[in-house]
C-alpha positions as CSV (number, residue, x, y, z in Angstrom):
1,X,-93.3,132.6,13.7
2,X,-89.8,133.5,14.5
3,X,-88.3,136.5,13.9
4,X,-84.1,137.5,13.5
5,X,-83.5,141.2,14.0
6,X,-79.9,142.7,13.6
7,X,-79.4,145.7,15.8
8,X,-81.6,144.1,18.7
9,X,-80.2,146.5,21.4
10,X,-79.3,149.4,18.7
11,X,-82.2,152.8,18.7
12,X,-84.7,150.6,16.6
13,X,-84.0,147.3,17.5
14,X,-84.5,148.1,21.4
15,X,-88.0,149.3,20.4
16,X,-88.9,146.6,17.5
17,X,-88.5,143.4,19.5
18,X,-90.6,143.4,22.5
19,X,-93.5,144.3,19.9
20,X,-92.1,141.0,18.0
21,X,-92.5,139.3,21.6
22,X,-96.0,140.5,21.9
23,X,-96.8,138.5,18.5
24,X,-95.2,135.1,20.2
25,X,-92.1,132.8,18.9
26,X,-88.6,133.7,19.4
27,X,-86.7,136.5,18.7
28,X,-83.3,135.7,17.3
29,X,-81.5,138.9,18.1
30,X,-78.3,139.8,16.7
31,X,-75.7,141.5,18.6
32,X,-72.4,142.7,18.7
33,X,-70.3,140.7,21.6
34,X,-69.9,144.3,23.7
35,X,-73.9,144.5,23.4
36,X,-74.9,141.6,25.0
37,X,-74.8,143.0,29.0
38,X,-76.8,145.7,27.3
39,X,-79.3,142.8,25.8
40,X,-79.7,140.9,29.1
41,X,-80.8,144.1,30.4
42,X,-83.6,145.1,27.7
43,X,-84.9,141.2,28.7
44,X,-85.1,142.1,32.2
45,X,-86.9,145.1,30.9
46,X,-89.3,143.3,28.3
47,X,-90.6,140.6,30.7
48,X,-88.7,138.1,28.0
49,X,-86.8,135.3,29.2
50,X,-82.9,134.1,27.0
51,X,-85.0,131.5,25.5
52,X,-87.6,134.2,24.0
53,X,-84.7,136.6,22.9
54,X,-82.2,134.5,22.5
55,X,-78.5,135.0,20.7
56,X,-78.1,133.3,17.8
57,X,-74.6,131.3,17.7
58,X,-73.3,132.2,13.8
59,X,-71.7,129.4,12.3
60,X,-72.5,128.1,8.5
61,X,-74.9,126.1,10.0
62,X,-77.2,128.9,11.8
63,X,-76.5,131.1,7.9
64,X,-78.6,128.3,6.2
65,X,-81.2,127.7,9.2
66,X,-81.8,131.2,8.8
67,X,-82.0,131.1,4.8
68,X,-84.5,128.4,5.9
69,X,-86.8,130.4,8.1
70,X,-86.3,133.4,6.1
71,X,-86.2,132.8,2.6
72,X,-87.4,136.3,2.1
73,X,-84.6,138.2,4.1
74,X,-82.1,140.2,2.2
75,X,-78.8,138.6,1.7
76,X,-76.5,141.1,3.8
77,X,-78.8,139.0,6.9
78,X,-78.2,135.2,5.6
79,X,-75.0,135.4,3.8
80,X,-76.1,134.3,0.8
81,X,-76.3,136.2,-2.5
C-alpha cells in the first residue's frame, strides 16, 4: 500500500512515517523546500531509502494520480473539491 503524508518532517509526521514504512509500500512525503535536508536526516534515522520515503513533484499530473490512488483523501490534500 502507498501512503501520502503532508508535513512528514513535523511533530506528528516524523513519528507517523516510520510506522507507515514498517507496513511496507511507499510513503510520499510532502515537505516545504526548507525541510528537504531534515527529511534526508530522518530517512537515515528511519533506515529508509529515497525510493521508500519520496518527495513527490507536485504538478497537476501528480495531483490527478494522487486522487486516483487515494480517492477517499480530503480534497485539501489532492486539490480536488
